[in-house]
C-alpha positions in Angstrom: -1.5 2.1 -5.8 -4.0 3.4 -8.3 -6.4 4.4 -5.5 -3.7 6.2 -3.7 -2.7 8.1 -6.8 -6.3 9.1 -7.5 -6.7 10.5 -4.0 -3.5 12.4 -4.4 -4.9 13.9 -7.7 -8.1 14.9 -5.9 -6.1 16.6 -3.1 -4.0 18.5 -5.7 -7.3 19.7 -7.3 -8.2 21.3 -3.9 -10.3 18.6 -2.3 -9.8 17.8 1.4 -8.6 14.4 2.7 -11.9 13.2 4.2 -14.0 13.8 1.1 -11.3 12.4 -1.2 -11.1 9.2 0.9 -14.9 9.0 1.1 -15.2 9.2 -2.7 -12.6 6.4 -3.0 -14.4 4.3 -0.4 -11.7 4.1 2.2 -11.1 5.6 5.6 -8.7 8.4 6.4 -6.6 6.1 8.5 -6.3 3.7 5.6 -5.1 6.5 3.3 -2.5 7.7 5.8 -1.3 4.1 6.4 -1.0 3.5 2.6 0.7 6.8 2.1 3.2 6.0 4.8 3.9 2.5 3.4 3.7 3.1 -0.4 4.2 6.9 -0.7 6.8 7.8 -3.3 7.1 4.2 -4.4 7.1 3.3 -8.2 5.6 0.3 -9.8 8.9 -1.5 -10.0 9.6 -1.0 -6.3 6.1 -2.1 -5.5 6.5 -5.3 -7.5 9.9 -6.0 -5.9 8.5 -5.5 -2.4 5.6 -7.9 -3.1 8.1 -10.5 -4.5 10.2 -10.1 -1.4 7.2 -10.5 0.9 6.2 -13.7 -1.0 9.7 -15.1 -0.7 9.8 -14.2 3.0 6.6 -16.1 3.6 7.9 -19.1 1.7 11.1 -19.1 3.7 9.2 -18.8 7.0 7.1 -21.8 6.1 10.2 -23.8 5.3 11.8 -22.9 8.7 8.6 -23.7 10.5 8.4 -27.1 8.8 12.1 -27.8 9.8 11.5 -26.8 13.4 8.5 -29.1 13.9 
């Protein structure tokens, strides 16, 4: 999230996407994927999404154990 924000700041300062991504150490494709997934999301929403993903993984494991 911090990396995405720093790239957005560089873009607002007039930098282009490839050079901003290169300075952050990620590819253009990674930036666009992150922007699509996390763009406009706040910290609380990000924390909630991660908690839901963790809970989903736990529930999938329980179901897999019950099926076998």
